[in-house]
N, C-alpha and C positions, 0 to 999 in steps of 0.2 A: 415152324417145324418144332417138334418136340426136342428138347435139349436139356442136358444136365451138364452143369459146369462146376468143377471142383476147384477148391482153393484151400490154402492153408499149409501146404506141404513146405518142406524145407529141410535144412540140415540141423541136427541137434545131437548133443552128446548122449551117450548112454545114461539112462536114468532120467532123462528129460521128458518133456511132454509137448504134445502138439494137438491142436484141434483142427480137424479137416471139416470143411463145409462143402455142401453140394446143393446148388440151387436149380430148381426145376423151372422150365419155361415152356411155352407152346401150349396149345389147347389141351391136348390129352394129359400131359404131365401136370399142368397147373390146375385144371379143373377136377382131376381125379387123383391128385397127389395123395390125399388122405386115405384112399381106398387101395392103393398099391402096395405091394410088397417092395420094400427098398432095402438095398444092401450095399455093403462095401466089399470089394474084392481087392486083391493085390497080386502083383506079379513081379518077381525078381528076375534078373537076367538068367536065362537058361532054365528057368522053372516054369511050371504050368500055372496059370491063373488059379488062385485059390480064394474061397470065401473067407471073409474075415468076421463079418457080423451082419445080421439082417434084422429087420423090424417089420412087423406085419401091421395090418389095419388097426388093430386094437393096441398096438404099442408093445406087444410081446416080442422079446428079443432072443436071439441065439448067437452064440460066439464060438469061434474055432478054439479048440483046446489051447492052442499056442498064445492066444491073446486073452483068454478068460481071466477075469480079475484085474486086468490092466486097461483094457479098452472098454469104452461105453458108447453104444450107438443110441442116437436119439433123433427126433424130428420135431420140427415146428411146422404144423400144417398151415397155420396162418401165413407163414412166410414161404411156404413151399421149399423148405430147406431141410436137408439131412445133415446130421453131424457125426463125426466120430471123434471122440475124446481119447487120446492115447496117452497113457501114463507109463512111467517106468520103461521107457523105450529101450529096446535092445538092438544090438547090431543085426540080429536075425530079422528085425522088422523092416530093414531097408528093402524098399520096393516101390514100384509105381502103384499108387492106390487109385482105384476106380469106383465111382458111384454107379450104381445100376438100379434099374426099376423094371418091374413087370406088371402086367395088368391084374394078376391074381392078388386077392386080398391077404392071402396066407403064403408062407414062405417055405413050404416043403419043396424038396428037390433043389437043394442049394448048389446049383451048378451054373456056370456061365451061360450054357445053351438055353436055359430057361428064361433069361433076361433079354428083353427086347430093347431097352434104352440104356445107353452108356454114355458116361462123360469121357472127357479127353485124358483124364488121369492127372494126378498131381504127385510129384516125386517126393518121397520121404527118405532121407538118408541119415542114418544113425552112426555116429563115430564111436569107436571103442578103443 
């Protein structure tokens, strides 16, 4: 079965950095990883899930205004792995972070409902 598994979350003080990883497995995700739009979402308690960053087939990226300049999304197609480098973390970044994928090669309509594959989430907690 198609599966996304996140790792790299944890607790960090404000101003610190973390790198999240998401590894894809299963036929559809593994064999077509490079062709899919991949994204990171996050959800804090009591809030709706929001898009953080996405990366399309060609490596073009988009970021939420709240993280632009601090976070970097990237992927390694050979490893079927998606990354999120998070720098200068703020208390407001505290959330469960989810890796997501969809079969589209491009990333328009950056909403959770457009993504078919999801990881289990990894918690990021920033102390202030």
